[in-house]
Steps between C-alpha positions, in 0.01 A plus 500: 500500500654839399605729781262789566623842395481813716204615292314176566564515874365855505173379352550580134515818292144610578566496873822695455316754286234548767768536767685764298175692450433490874848635571449784252168601655512769770361371829505820707720790600872414478679455831688797638248773420392706800136559589536870414643419157221252429243756613651752259489241221131428573421872486677538165325192364162643602558858384636385164253217444334476157167628637664798673711617207217458250323812633774761433609311187156507337440864599833613350442303180146636462619861545779467242447771235140538616332824392240471777555346841142391576448257209847357565418448867173330403686257273756444775230403750342267247837335435574461872166327549617220267874502572497538878156474661370197310801268551547616861138428589533153350809425710326629815197282430716196426690555826179534704366180344825317573584445134839672543717487812593870519454830319859492374428177306812341645422151371569469129229235456234750617595775255348382174134589563570853638720549194221383272244724672738794463555432130126489436463832684786658301354379170157642579655830608704522178189430292316787671793738455517422129124533463496836682805632308707550815845666489743294294754491783243339729411238240870425463545464878209260533618299198839466669333392825300234315803364313721487810220338699452231236870410496519504880206259512674257264830520689328465839382153399855375559698783664417771755605810307468833684182701435629791711813536288311462172236761589747765615743436213226544240371817666848652531584421137179643359506815715863568402405460134207741542647768725874466446799475731313650796365149568835321486520500885195269499742220409658545843160411643505192279831392653357563846188290445710218350716503813194495726348196330825306533556619859152378596566161340214544254724459196850407396725762332442326166122532536502876566756567225299292252177683587664841455674413171189338354285807565765749385559305181129481417453872571786596268380261228145637519626859485710423193218310333205732574661834587333784691 
């Protein structure tokens, strides 16, 4: 009988693959971080969450080259209803019903249906903006949100890519393209939120970097393809 190899004794390639995936998955805050530092990281993660940054982002995009503030604000509120309020209410309801474990959607397996609900909300919002002839910049922003959300949903099926990093990276890229270099410091906030997600053990460095690069790349591609 042939001697068993190291791979056989470990249980085979599938077992080794699962073990490597477990090792790559963050399980909580890394050791050595003080309570004050973790508290600071939680505050940053909350203040720069996708729902929080969507409000100033949508308002600034809606007001870009707007000849009248009131119609722009009306379109901004309509957009926020589909980009922020709708998905957030779904997550709150799912949490109250016990469908998801926490509001931060920590478990990757519980993310697909909030993602899907969000995509449906984005698509409906984009349809209304196009039908109402909303500002072009706002249609572009919601198109970007829909595309990024779709790719994040597909990736989330096998890897926990960072939504925080993707949301802030897309917003920073689009605002810099619209308003110029004055918004370059927003990329410092992106670095800060990436650090906070890793410090809290929510993501690995690769997951936050991938989320940021994915969103920035899509934003630049959409700007080159469609223009302003």
